[in-house]
Structure formats: C-alpha cells, structure tokens
KETORSE-564573 format. One record per residue: residue number from 1; x negated, y, z of N, C-alpha, C in turn. Coordinates in nm, 2 decimals, padded with zeros to 4 digits. Layout:
N
KOLBA,lose,nx,ny,nz,cax,cay,caz,cx,cy,cz
KOLBA,NUM,X,Y,Z,X,Y,Z,X,Y,Z
...
END
This chain:
224
KOLBA,lose,nx,ny,nz,cax,cay,caz,cx,cy,cz
KOLBA,1,-02.93,-02.48,-07.35,-02.92,-02.42,-07.22,-03.07,-02.37,-07.19
KOLBA,2,-03.08,-02.25,-07.18,-03.22,-02.18,-07.15,-03.26,-02.21,-07.00
KOLBA,3,-03.39,-02.18,-06.96,-03.44,-02.24,-06.85,-03.39,-02.15,-06.72
KOLBA,4,-03.35,-02.02,-06.72,-03.31,-01.95,-06.60,-03.20,-02.01,-06.56
KOLBA,5,-03.10,-02.05,-06.65,-02.95,-02.11,-06.62,-02.98,-02.23,-06.56
KOLBA,6,-03.09,-02.32,-06.60,-03.10,-02.45,-06.54,-03.16,-02.44,-06.42
KOLBA,7,-03.24,-02.35,-06.38,-03.30,-02.31,-06.27,-03.21,-02.29,-06.13
KOLBA,8,-03.08,-02.20,-06.20,-02.98,-02.15,-06.11,-02.91,-02.27,-06.07
KOLBA,9,-02.87,-02.35,-06.17,-02.78,-02.47,-06.16,-02.86,-02.57,-06.04
KOLBA,10,-02.99,-02.59,-06.06,-03.06,-02.69,-05.97,-03.07,-02.61,-05.82
KOLBA,11,-03.07,-02.50,-05.84,-03.08,-02.42,-05.70,-02.95,-02.43,-05.63
KOLBA,12,-02.84,-02.43,-05.68,-02.72,-02.45,-05.63,-02.68,-02.58,-05.58
KOLBA,13,-02.73,-02.68,-05.66,-02.71,-02.82,-05.61,-02.77,-02.84,-05.50
KOLBA,14,-02.90,-02.80,-05.49,-02.99,-02.82,-05.38,-02.91,-02.76,-05.24
KOLBA,15,-02.86,-02.65,-05.26,-02.78,-02.57,-05.14,-02.67,-02.68,-05.10
KOLBA,16,-02.59,-02.72,-05.19,-02.47,-02.78,-05.15,-02.52,-02.93,-05.09
KOLBA,17,-02.62,-02.98,-05.13,-02.66,-03.13,-05.06,-02.71,-03.09,-04.92
KOLBA,18,-02.78,-02.95,-04.91,-02.81,-02.94,-04.76,-02.71,-02.92,-04.68
KOLBA,19,-02.61,-02.86,-04.71,-02.48,-02.82,-04.65,-02.41,-02.96,-04.61
KOLBA,20,-02.39,-03.03,-04.70,-02.33,-03.15,-04.67,-02.39,-03.25,-04.58
KOLBA,21,-02.52,-03.25,-04.56,-02.60,-03.33,-04.46,-02.57,-03.29,-04.32
KOLBA,22,-02.53,-03.18,-04.29,-02.52,-03.12,-04.16,-02.36,-03.17,-04.10
KOLBA,23,-02.38,-03.23,-03.99,-02.23,-03.28,-03.93,-02.26,-03.32,-03.79
KOLBA,24,-02.15,-03.37,-03.74,-02.14,-03.42,-03.57,-02.22,-03.56,-03.58
KOLBA,25,-02.28,-03.54,-03.45,-02.34,-03.70,-03.44,-02.23,-03.78,-03.38
KOLBA,26,-02.24,-03.91,-03.43,-02.16,-04.00,-03.38,-02.19,-04.07,-03.25
KOLBA,27,-02.14,-04.02,-03.15,-02.18,-04.07,-03.02,-02.07,-04.15,-02.95
KOLBA,28,-02.00,-04.22,-03.03,-01.88,-04.28,-02.96,-01.93,-04.39,-02.87
KOLBA,29,-01.85,-04.41,-02.76,-01.88,-04.51,-02.65,-01.74,-04.58,-02.61
KOLBA,30,-01.74,-04.62,-02.50,-01.63,-04.70,-02.43,-01.50,-04.62,-02.45
KOLBA,31,-01.37,-04.67,-02.46,-01.27,-04.57,-02.46,-01.18,-04.59,-02.33
KOLBA,32,-01.26,-04.65,-02.23,-01.21,-04.67,-02.09,-01.17,-04.54,-02.03
KOLBA,33,-01.06,-04.51,-01.96,-01.01,-04.40,-01.91,-01.08,-04.37,-01.78
KOLBA,34,-01.12,-04.25,-01.75,-01.19,-04.19,-01.66,-01.10,-04.12,-01.56
KOLBA,35,-01.11,-04.14,-01.43,-01.04,-04.03,-01.33,-01.12,-03.92,-01.30
KOLBA,36,-01.04,-03.81,-01.27,-01.09,-03.68,-01.24,-01.12,-03.62,-01.39
KOLBA,37,-01.07,-03.63,-01.47,-01.10,-03.55,-01.59,-01.01,-03.47,-01.65
KOLBA,38,-01.04,-03.35,-01.71,-00.96,-03.24,-01.74,-00.99,-03.21,-01.87
KOLBA,39,-00.87,-03.18,-01.98,-00.86,-03.15,-02.11,-00.89,-03.03,-02.12
KOLBA,40,-00.96,-02.96,-02.23,-00.95,-02.83,-02.25,-00.92,-02.81,-02.40
KOLBA,41,-00.86,-02.69,-02.43,-00.83,-02.67,-02.56,-00.93,-02.62,-02.63
KOLBA,42,-00.95,-02.61,-02.76,-01.07,-02.54,-02.82,-01.07,-02.37,-02.78
KOLBA,43,-00.97,-02.33,-02.76,-00.98,-02.18,-02.71,-01.01,-02.17,-02.58
KOLBA,44,-00.99,-02.26,-02.50,-01.05,-02.26,-02.35,-01.21,-02.29,-02.36
KOLBA,45,-01.24,-02.39,-02.43,-01.38,-02.44,-02.44,-01.48,-02.35,-02.49
KOLBA,46,-01.43,-02.27,-02.62,-01.51,-02.19,-02.68,-01.65,-02.24,-02.71
KOLBA,47,-01.67,-02.37,-02.76,-01.79,-02.43,-02.80,-01.86,-02.50,-02.67
KOLBA,48,-01.94,-02.41,-02.60,-02.00,-02.48,-02.49,-02.10,-02.57,-02.49
KOLBA,49,-02.14,-02.60,-02.61,-02.24,-02.72,-02.63,-02.40,-02.70,-02.65
KOLBA,50,-02.44,-02.56,-02.65,-02.56,-02.52,-02.67,-02.65,-02.51,-02.55
KOLBA,51,-02.79,-02.56,-02.56,-02.87,-02.55,-02.45,-02.97,-02.44,-02.47
KOLBA,52,-02.95,-02.31,-02.40,-03.02,-02.20,-02.43,-03.10,-02.18,-02.31
KOLBA,53,-03.19,-02.28,-02.28,-03.29,-02.27,-02.16,-03.38,-02.14,-02.19
KOLBA,54,-03.39,-02.07,-02.08,-03.50,-01.95,-02.09,-03.65,-02.00,-02.10
KOLBA,55,-03.73,-01.92,-02.14,-03.87,-01.95,-02.19,-03.95,-01.96,-02.05
KOLBA,56,-03.91,-01.91,-01.96,-03.97,-01.93,-01.81,-03.92,-02.05,-01.72
KOLBA,57,-03.86,-02.15,-01.78,-03.80,-02.26,-01.71,-03.90,-02.34,-01.63
KOLBA,58,-04.02,-02.36,-01.69,-04.12,-02.43,-01.62,-04.17,-02.37,-01.51
KOLBA,59,-04.18,-02.22,-01.52,-04.24,-02.15,-01.42,-04.17,-02.13,-01.30
KOLBA,60,-04.02,-02.15,-01.31,-03.92,-02.14,-01.19,-03.91,-01.99,-01.17
KOLBA,61,-03.94,-01.90,-01.27,-03.89,-01.76,-01.23,-03.78,-01.71,-01.32
KOLBA,62,-03.67,-01.64,-01.23,-03.55,-01.60,-01.30,-03.55,-01.43,-01.29
KOLBA,63,-03.55,-01.38,-01.39,-03.53,-01.24,-01.42,-03.40,-01.18,-01.49
KOLBA,64,-03.32,-01.28,-01.52,-03.22,-01.24,-01.62,-03.10,-01.18,-01.52
KOLBA,65,-02.99,-01.14,-01.58,-02.88,-01.08,-01.52,-02.78,-01.20,-01.46
KOLBA,66,-02.68,-01.14,-01.40,-02.60,-01.25,-01.35,-02.54,-01.33,-01.45
KOLBA,67,-02.50,-01.28,-01.57,-02.46,-01.36,-01.68,-02.56,-01.45,-01.73
KOLBA,68,-02.68,-01.45,-01.70,-02.77,-01.53,-01.76,-02.76,-01.70,-01.74
KOLBA,69,-02.67,-01.72,-01.62,-02.63,-01.85,-01.58,-02.75,-01.93,-01.53
KOLBA,70,-02.86,-01.86,-01.48,-02.97,-01.96,-01.44,-02.97,-01.99,-01.31
KOLBA,71,-03.02,-02.11,-01.26,-03.04,-02.16,-01.15,-03.16,-02.26,-01.12
KOLBA,72,-03.25,-02.19,-01.03,-03.38,-02.26,-01.02,-03.38,-02.37,-00.90
KOLBA,73,-03.39,-02.50,-00.92,-03.35,-02.61,-00.83,-03.48,-02.71,-00.83
KOLBA,74,-03.54,-02.71,-00.72,-03.67,-02.80,-00.70,-03.76,-02.78,-00.82
KOLBA,75,-03.81,-02.63,-00.82,-03.91,-02.57,-00.90,-03.88,-02.59,-01.06
KOLBA,76,-03.77,-02.60,-01.08,-03.73,-02.59,-01.24,-03.62,-02.50,-01.27
KOLBA,77,-03.61,-02.42,-01.36,-03.49,-02.33,-01.40,-03.39,-02.40,-01.49
KOLBA,78,-03.28,-02.41,-01.46,-03.17,-02.47,-01.57,-03.08,-02.35,-01.60
KOLBA,79,-03.06,-02.35,-01.72,-02.96,-02.24,-01.77,-02.82,-02.31,-01.83
KOLBA,80,-02.72,-02.27,-01.74,-02.60,-02.34,-01.77,-02.52,-02.29,-01.89
KOLBA,81,-02.47,-02.36,-01.98,-02.45,-02.51,-01.99,-02.61,-02.56,-02.04
KOLBA,82,-02.63,-02.70,-01.98,-02.75,-02.73,-02.02,-02.72,-02.88,-02.07
KOLBA,83,-02.82,-02.96,-02.11,-02.82,-03.08,-02.15,-02.86,-03.18,-02.04
KOLBA,84,-02.77,-03.27,-02.02,-02.80,-03.39,-01.94,-02.92,-03.42,-01.93
KOLBA,85,-02.98,-03.46,-02.04,-03.12,-03.50,-02.03,-03.21,-03.41,-01.96
KOLBA,86,-03.18,-03.28,-01.96,-03.28,-03.19,-01.89,-03.30,-03.22,-01.73
KOLBA,87,-03.19,-03.29,-01.69,-03.22,-03.30,-01.54,-03.27,-03.44,-01.54
KOLBA,88,-03.26,-03.54,-01.60,-03.30,-03.69,-01.59,-03.47,-03.65,-01.63
KOLBA,89,-03.49,-03.55,-01.73,-03.65,-03.54,-01.76,-03.72,-03.48,-01.65
KOLBA,90,-03.64,-03.43,-01.55,-03.70,-03.34,-01.44,-03.69,-03.44,-01.33
KOLBA,91,-03.67,-03.57,-01.32,-03.67,-03.68,-01.21,-03.55,-03.69,-01.14
KOLBA,92,-03.43,-03.63,-01.19,-03.30,-03.66,-01.12,-03.23,-03.78,-01.20
KOLBA,93,-03.17,-03.86,-01.10,-03.09,-03.97,-01.13,-02.93,-03.94,-01.13
KOLBA,94,-02.88,-04.01,-01.22,-02.75,-03.99,-01.21,-02.67,-04.11,-01.17
KOLBA,95,-02.55,-04.06,-01.09,-02.48,-04.17,-00.99,-02.41,-04.27,-01.10
KOLBA,96,-02.35,-04.23,-01.21,-02.29,-04.31,-01.29,-02.33,-04.33,-01.45
KOLBA,97,-02.42,-04.35,-01.47,-02.49,-04.34,-01.62,-02.39,-04.41,-01.72
KOLBA,98,-02.32,-04.51,-01.68,-02.24,-04.59,-01.75,-02.10,-04.52,-01.80
KOLBA,99,-02.05,-04.42,-01.73,-01.94,-04.37,-01.75,-01.92,-04.29,-01.90
KOLBA,100,-01.80,-04.28,-01.93,-01.77,-04.22,-02.06,-01.66,-04.12,-02.05
KOLBA,101,-01.65,-04.04,-02.14,-01.57,-03.90,-02.13,-01.49,-03.90,-02.27
KOLBA,102,-01.38,-03.87,-02.28,-01.31,-03.86,-02.39,-01.30,-03.70,-02.45
KOLBA,103,-01.29,-03.70,-02.58,-01.30,-03.58,-02.66,-01.24,-03.45,-02.58
KOLBA,104,-01.31,-03.34,-02.58,-01.26,-03.22,-02.51,-01.21,-03.23,-02.40
KOLBA,105,-01.27,-03.33,-02.31,-01.24,-03.33,-02.17,-01.37,-03.30,-02.09
KOLBA,106,-01.36,-03.28,-01.96,-01.49,-03.28,-01.86,-01.44,-03.35,-01.73
KOLBA,107,-01.53,-03.40,-01.68,-01.52,-03.47,-01.55,-01.61,-03.39,-01.44
KOLBA,108,-01.57,-03.38,-01.31,-01.64,-03.31,-01.21,-01.66,-03.39,-01.10
KOLBA,109,-01.74,-03.33,-00.99,-01.78,-03.40,-00.87,-01.86,-03.52,-00.90
KOLBA,110,-01.95,-03.52,-01.00,-02.06,-03.62,-01.03,-02.20,-03.58,-00.97
KOLBA,111,-02.27,-03.67,-00.94,-02.40,-03.66,-00.87,-02.52,-03.67,-00.94
KOLBA,112,-02.62,-03.60,-00.94,-02.75,-03.61,-00.98,-02.83,-03.63,-00.84
KOLBA,113,-02.93,-03.71,-00.82,-02.99,-03.74,-00.69,-03.15,-03.74,-00.74
KOLBA,114,-03.23,-03.67,-00.65,-03.37,-03.69,-00.66,-03.43,-03.68,-00.52
KOLBA,115,-03.49,-03.81,-00.46,-03.53,-03.83,-00.33,-03.43,-03.81,-00.24
KOLBA,116,-03.41,-03.71,-00.16,-03.30,-03.69,-00.05,-03.22,-03.58,-00.10
KOLBA,117,-03.24,-03.52,-00.24,-03.17,-03.41,-00.26,-03.05,-03.44,-00.36
KOLBA,118,-02.95,-03.37,-00.34,-02.82,-03.42,-00.43,-02.76,-03.28,-00.49
KOLBA,119,-02.72,-03.28,-00.62,-02.65,-03.16,-00.68,-02.53,-03.22,-00.73
KOLBA,120,-02.43,-03.15,-00.75,-02.28,-03.18,-00.83,-02.27,-03.11,-00.94
KOLBA,121,-02.23,-03.17,-01.04,-02.23,-03.10,-01.18,-02.07,-03.15,-01.23
KOLBA,122,-02.03,-03.06,-01.35,-01.92,-03.08,-01.44,-02.01,-03.14,-01.56
KOLBA,123,-01.95,-03.24,-01.63,-01.98,-03.28,-01.76,-01.88,-03.26,-01.86
KOLBA,124,-01.92,-03.20,-01.96,-01.82,-03.16,-02.07,-01.85,-03.24,-02.19
KOLBA,125,-01.73,-03.29,-02.27,-01.75,-03.34,-02.41,-01.69,-03.25,-02.50
KOLBA,126,-01.78,-03.18,-02.60,-01.74,-03.08,-02.66,-01.69,-03.14,-02.80
KOLBA,127,-01.72,-03.28,-02.82,-01.70,-03.33,-02.96,-01.56,-03.41,-02.99
KOLBA,128,-01.55,-03.46,-03.09,-01.42,-03.53,-03.14,-01.42,-03.69,-03.09
KOLBA,129,-01.52,-03.73,-03.05,-01.54,-03.87,-03.02,-01.55,-03.87,-02.86
KOLBA,130,-01.52,-04.00,-02.82,-01.55,-04.04,-02.68,-01.71,-04.09,-02.66
KOLBA,131,-01.75,-04.01,-02.58,-01.91,-04.03,-02.56,-01.95,-04.07,-02.42
KOLBA,132,-02.09,-04.14,-02.41,-02.13,-04.17,-02.28,-02.16,-04.02,-02.20
KOLBA,133,-02.15,-04.03,-02.07,-02.18,-03.91,-01.99,-02.33,-03.84,-02.04
KOLBA,134,-02.41,-03.93,-02.05,-02.55,-03.89,-02.12,-02.56,-03.82,-02.23
KOLBA,135,-02.46,-03.81,-02.30,-02.44,-03.73,-02.43,-02.37,-03.60,-02.39
KOLBA,136,-02.31,-03.57,-02.29,-02.24,-03.46,-02.24,-02.31,-03.33,-02.21
KOLBA,137,-02.25,-03.24,-02.22,-02.33,-03.11,-02.16,-02.29,-03.07,-02.01
KOLBA,138,-02.37,-03.03,-01.95,-02.36,-02.99,-01.80,-02.32,-02.85,-01.79
KOLBA,139,-02.20,-02.82,-01.76,-02.13,-02.68,-01.77,-02.11,-02.63,-01.63
KOLBA,140,-02.14,-02.70,-01.51,-02.13,-02.64,-01.38,-02.24,-02.71,-01.30
KOLBA,141,-02.32,-02.63,-01.21,-02.41,-02.69,-01.12,-02.37,-02.64,-00.98
KOLBA,142,-02.34,-02.72,-00.89,-02.32,-02.67,-00.76,-02.41,-02.73,-00.67
KOLBA,143,-02.45,-02.66,-00.59,-02.55,-02.67,-00.48,-02.48,-02.68,-00.32
KOLBA,144,-02.47,-02.76,-00.27,-02.43,-02.77,-00.12,-02.53,-02.79,-00.03
KOLBA,145,-02.59,-02.69,00.04,-02.71,-02.70,00.13,-02.70,-02.82,00.25
KOLBA,146,-02.58,-02.89,00.24,-02.56,-03.00,00.33,-02.65,-03.14,00.28
KOLBA,147,-02.69,-03.13,00.15,-02.74,-03.23,00.08,-02.88,-03.22,00.04
KOLBA,148,-02.98,-03.18,00.13,-03.11,-03.21,00.12,-03.18,-03.08,00.06
KOLBA,149,-03.12,-02.99,-00.01,-03.17,-02.86,-00.07,-03.18,-02.75,00.02
KOLBA,150,-03.31,-02.70,00.03,-03.31,-02.58,00.12,-03.29,-02.44,00.08
KOLBA,151,-03.33,-02.42,-00.07,-03.31,-02.29,-00.11,-03.28,-02.31,-00.28
KOLBA,152,-03.25,-02.23,-00.35,-03.23,-02.21,-00.49,-03.25,-02.09,-00.54
KOLBA,153,-03.30,-02.06,-00.65,-03.32,-01.91,-00.72,-03.23,-01.90,-00.82
KOLBA,154,-03.17,-01.77,-00.79,-03.06,-01.74,-00.89,-03.10,-01.59,-00.97
KOLBA,155,-03.00,-01.58,-01.09,-03.01,-01.47,-01.16,-03.06,-01.33,-01.09
KOLBA,156,-03.14,-01.26,-01.14,-03.20,-01.13,-01.08,-03.29,-01.16,-00.94
KOLBA,157,-03.34,-01.29,-00.96,-03.46,-01.32,-00.84,-03.39,-01.35,-00.71
KOLBA,158,-03.26,-01.37,-00.70,-03.22,-01.40,-00.56,-03.23,-01.53,-00.50
KOLBA,159,-03.31,-01.53,-00.41,-03.34,-01.66,-00.33,-03.22,-01.69,-00.23
KOLBA,160,-03.15,-01.80,-00.26,-03.02,-01.81,-00.18,-03.06,-01.94,-00.08
KOLBA,161,-03.03,-01.92,00.04,-03.05,-02.04,00.13,-02.94,-02.00,00.26
KOLBA,162,-02.98,-02.07,00.35,-02.90,-02.06,00.48,-02.90,-01.93,00.55
KOLBA,163,-03.01,-01.86,00.52,-03.02,-01.74,00.61,-02.99,-01.62,00.51
KOLBA,164,-02.94,-01.64,00.38,-02.90,-01.55,00.29,-02.76,-01.48,00.36
KOLBA,165,-02.77,-01.35,00.35,-02.64,-01.29,00.42,-02.55,-01.20,00.31
KOLBA,166,-02.44,-01.18,00.35,-02.32,-01.14,00.26,-02.38,-01.01,00.17
KOLBA,167,-02.45,-00.93,00.25,-02.51,-00.80,00.20,-02.62,-00.81,00.10
KOLBA,168,-02.69,-00.95,00.11,-02.78,-00.97,00.00,-02.72,-01.00,-00.14
KOLBA,169,-02.62,-01.07,-00.12,-02.56,-01.10,-00.24,-02.48,-00.98,-00.30
KOLBA,170,-02.41,-00.90,-00.23,-02.34,-00.78,-00.27,-02.45,-00.67,-00.33
KOLBA,171,-02.55,-00.68,-00.25,-02.68,-00.58,-00.30,-02.73,-00.63,-00.44
KOLBA,172,-02.73,-00.75,-00.46,-02.80,-00.80,-00.60,-02.68,-00.79,-00.72
KOLBA,173,-02.54,-00.84,-00.68,-02.45,-00.86,-00.77,-02.34,-00.76,-00.78
KOLBA,174,-02.32,-00.67,-00.67,-02.20,-00.57,-00.67,-02.08,-00.65,-00.61
KOLBA,175,-01.99,-00.58,-00.63,-01.84,-00.62,-00.59,-01.79,-00.75,-00.64
KOLBA,176,-01.76,-00.84,-00.57,-01.73,-00.98,-00.64,-01.57,-00.95,-00.68
KOLBA,177,-01.53,-01.05,-00.78,-01.41,-01.04,-00.82,-01.31,-01.06,-00.71
KOLBA,178,-01.33,-01.16,-00.63,-01.26,-01.21,-00.52,-01.35,-01.24,-00.38
KOLBA,179,-01.29,-01.20,-00.28,-01.37,-01.21,-00.15,-01.26,-01.25,-00.04
KOLBA,180,-01.32,-01.33,00.04,-01.25,-01.39,00.16,-01.34,-01.43,00.25
KOLBA,181,-01.30,-01.47,00.38,-01.36,-01.51,00.50,-01.31,-01.63,00.59
KOLBA,182,-01.37,-01.71,00.63,-01.32,-01.80,00.72,-01.40,-01.78,00.84
KOLBA,183,-01.39,-01.89,00.95,-01.45,-01.85,01.09,-01.61,-01.86,01.07
KOLBA,184,-01.66,-01.93,00.97,-01.79,-01.94,00.95,-01.85,-01.91,00.84
KOLBA,185,-01.80,-01.87,00.72,-01.84,-01.82,00.60,-01.77,-01.69,00.54
KOLBA,186,-01.87,-01.65,00.44,-01.77,-01.54,00.35,-01.79,-01.61,00.21
KOLBA,187,-01.67,-01.60,00.16,-01.66,-01.65,00.01,-01.64,-01.53,-00.08
KOLBA,188,-01.76,-01.54,-00.18,-01.78,-01.44,-00.28,-01.77,-01.50,-00.41
KOLBA,189,-01.65,-01.46,-00.51,-01.64,-01.52,-00.64,-01.65,-01.42,-00.74
KOLBA,190,-01.77,-01.44,-00.84,-01.78,-01.33,-00.93,-01.72,-01.43,-01.07
KOLBA,191,-01.66,-01.35,-01.16,-01.59,-01.40,-01.25,-01.61,-01.32,-01.40
KOLBA,192,-01.63,-01.37,-01.50,-01.65,-01.28,-01.64,-01.49,-01.25,-01.66
KOLBA,193,-01.44,-01.14,-01.68,-01.30,-01.11,-01.70,-01.26,-01.16,-01.86
KOLBA,194,-01.35,-01.19,-01.94,-01.30,-01.23,-02.07,-01.31,-01.39,-02.08
KOLBA,195,-01.35,-01.46,-01.97,-01.36,-01.60,-01.98,-01.34,-01.66,-01.83
KOLBA,196,-01.25,-01.71,-01.77,-01.24,-01.78,-01.65,-01.33,-01.87,-01.62
KOLBA,197,-01.37,-01.95,-01.73,-01.46,-02.05,-01.69,-01.60,-02.01,-01.71
KOLBA,198,-01.63,-01.90,-01.68,-01.77,-01.84,-01.67,-01.79,-01.77,-01.55
KOLBA,199,-01.83,-01.82,-01.42,-01.82,-01.76,-01.30,-01.94,-01.84,-01.22
KOLBA,200,-01.95,-01.74,-01.11,-02.05,-01.77,-00.97,-01.98,-01.77,-00.86
KOLBA,201,-01.98,-01.89,-00.77,-01.90,-01.89,-00.65,-02.01,-01.91,-00.53
KOLBA,202,-01.99,-01.84,-00.45,-02.08,-01.84,-00.32,-01.99,-01.87,-00.19
KOLBA,203,-02.06,-01.94,-00.10,-02.02,-01.96,00.01,-02.13,-01.92,00.11
KOLBA,204,-02.11,-01.81,00.20,-02.23,-01.74,00.24,-02.20,-01.77,00.40
KOLBA,205,-02.31,-01.81,00.48,-02.30,-01.82,00.61,-02.28,-01.69,00.69
KOLBA,206,-02.19,-01.69,00.80,-02.23,-01.58,00.89,-02.33,-01.61,00.99
KOLBA,207,-02.41,-01.50,01.03,-02.52,-01.51,01.10,-02.48,-01.61,01.21
KOLBA,208,-02.37,-01.60,01.31,-02.35,-01.67,01.43,-02.30,-01.79,01.39
KOLBA,209,-02.30,-01.86,01.27,-02.27,-01.97,01.23,-02.37,-02.08,01.18
KOLBA,210,-02.50,-02.02,01.16,-02.60,-02.10,01.11,-02.65,-02.21,01.18
KOLBA,211,-02.61,-02.23,01.28,-02.66,-02.34,01.38,-02.52,-02.43,01.42
KOLBA,212,-02.42,-02.42,01.35,-02.30,-02.49,01.40,-02.28,-02.61,01.31
KOLBA,213,-02.37,-02.64,01.22,-02.34,-02.74,01.14,-02.26,-02.73,01.01
KOLBA,214,-02.22,-02.59,00.98,-02.18,-02.55,00.86,-02.28,-02.53,00.75
KOLBA,215,-02.27,-02.54,00.63,-02.38,-02.51,00.53,-02.32,-02.43,00.42
KOLBA,216,-02.42,-02.33,00.37,-02.37,-02.24,00.24,-02.37,-02.33,00.13
KOLBA,217,-02.31,-02.28,00.03,-02.30,-02.35,-00.10,-02.28,-02.24,-00.23
KOLBA,218,-02.34,-02.29,-00.33,-02.32,-02.20,-00.44,-02.31,-02.27,-00.58
KOLBA,219,-02.21,-02.23,-00.66,-02.17,-02.29,-00.80,-02.20,-02.20,-00.91
KOLBA,220,-02.27,-02.23,-01.02,-02.27,-02.15,-01.13,-02.17,-02.24,-01.24
KOLBA,221,-02.09,-02.18,-01.31,-02.00,-02.27,-01.41,-02.01,-02.16,-01.54
KOLBA,222,-02.03,-02.22,-01.66,-02.01,-02.16,-01.78,-01.96,-02.27,-01.90
KOLBA,223,-01.84,-02.26,-01.92,-01.80,-02.32,-02.04,-01.82,-02.25,-02.18
KOLBA,224,-01.85,-02.11,-02.17,-01.85,-02.04,-02.31,-01.99,-02.08,-02.38
END
C-alpha cells in the first residue's frame, strides 16, 4: 500500500474518532417529580439550549433589535435563553437550587434574588436526562417592579421603568401582536409569528395610576 493511501486512511480514522467523542453531557439528578412543570415536544422546543450572550454584556449596553432578546438588569445584560450560571456568577441567588427537572420540561415562577431585588424565570431542560435546575437553561426572564428593581434596559436601548408610557413602547417596537388595557395598565404583547414561545410582554402603567401601588412588569421569553 503506497504512502498517499495510508495517509488518507489515517485522516479518515482521526475524523471518525473526533466525531465519536462529541455527545450530550450526563447531568442526571434526582427523579423526584416537580410541580408546575410543562412538557415540550421537540418541535415546540426547537433546541433552545444555546447561550448567545452579546459582546457588550458587561457594559450594560443594548443596541440590538427586539428579536435580540436582551435585558439589562442590575448593570448586566442577559441574552435569553441564557445559562443558569450567568445569573449566579453575577451575584444572584436561586430560591431552590436542589430542584430537578425532567427531560424536555420547563418549570416557571422560580426566583432569583440579589439583596432586595427579585426576578422570576422559567428553566428548561433540553436534554434526555433528568437534571438539576442549575444545569438547565433560562428561557424566560420576568421583572415585576414590585420586587425591588427600579428599571431595566431592553432591546433598541429602551429603559423601562414605572414612568415609561405606552407611547414609548409603541415608538420603539411598533404595533403589538395583542393590546388590551385595565383600569391601571396597558398590556402590550409582542410575538414572533413563527414561534409563539418567542415573545415580549409588557404591562405599562397609566399615568394616573403610578402612585396607586400598582407596578409595571415586563417579560422576555425565548425557547427558540
């Protein structure tokens, strides 16, 4: 067998060995059932496990479009979906670190806390194993200004706080997919038409209701 053929066979063997070494990390944890969990089919979840943090995360600047799914909280920019560890690395403590999540399920209304600040998240398990919450993916971040946060920065540089008006949101993001109003708030809901699990949800205070004890709220969700 001549040398060129031997070289080709060796290259093919190395390529096959590299491919075989790639796989899913075994993050199996407790199999205890968890309340408030929802199952997603592969078609609905569409992956959703990548952490595509923007390069300006540490600077707290957001210049991307609405679809960039960025939110600046307490001086750091998070891009949803993001890693659980990104929150803990920035000083946030999780309410239930011992919880586990079954394959292809998510759990919502879970809290991260930092001093007197609280945010709410959904945690998704895109793997085929039961995993600890800490190995899951944060697919939704909800900020309710009742819980110690004064403002957040959103895509296209919008600073959202108690004084943000409906016109500010409309001027930044255009006509919402859905709009309604209550006595105290305007509800503006923006949705990706190709993926209902990719959206942004606002509750904006009416000017006359800013001192009534009602607070604004915003949520970014992205399973894609």
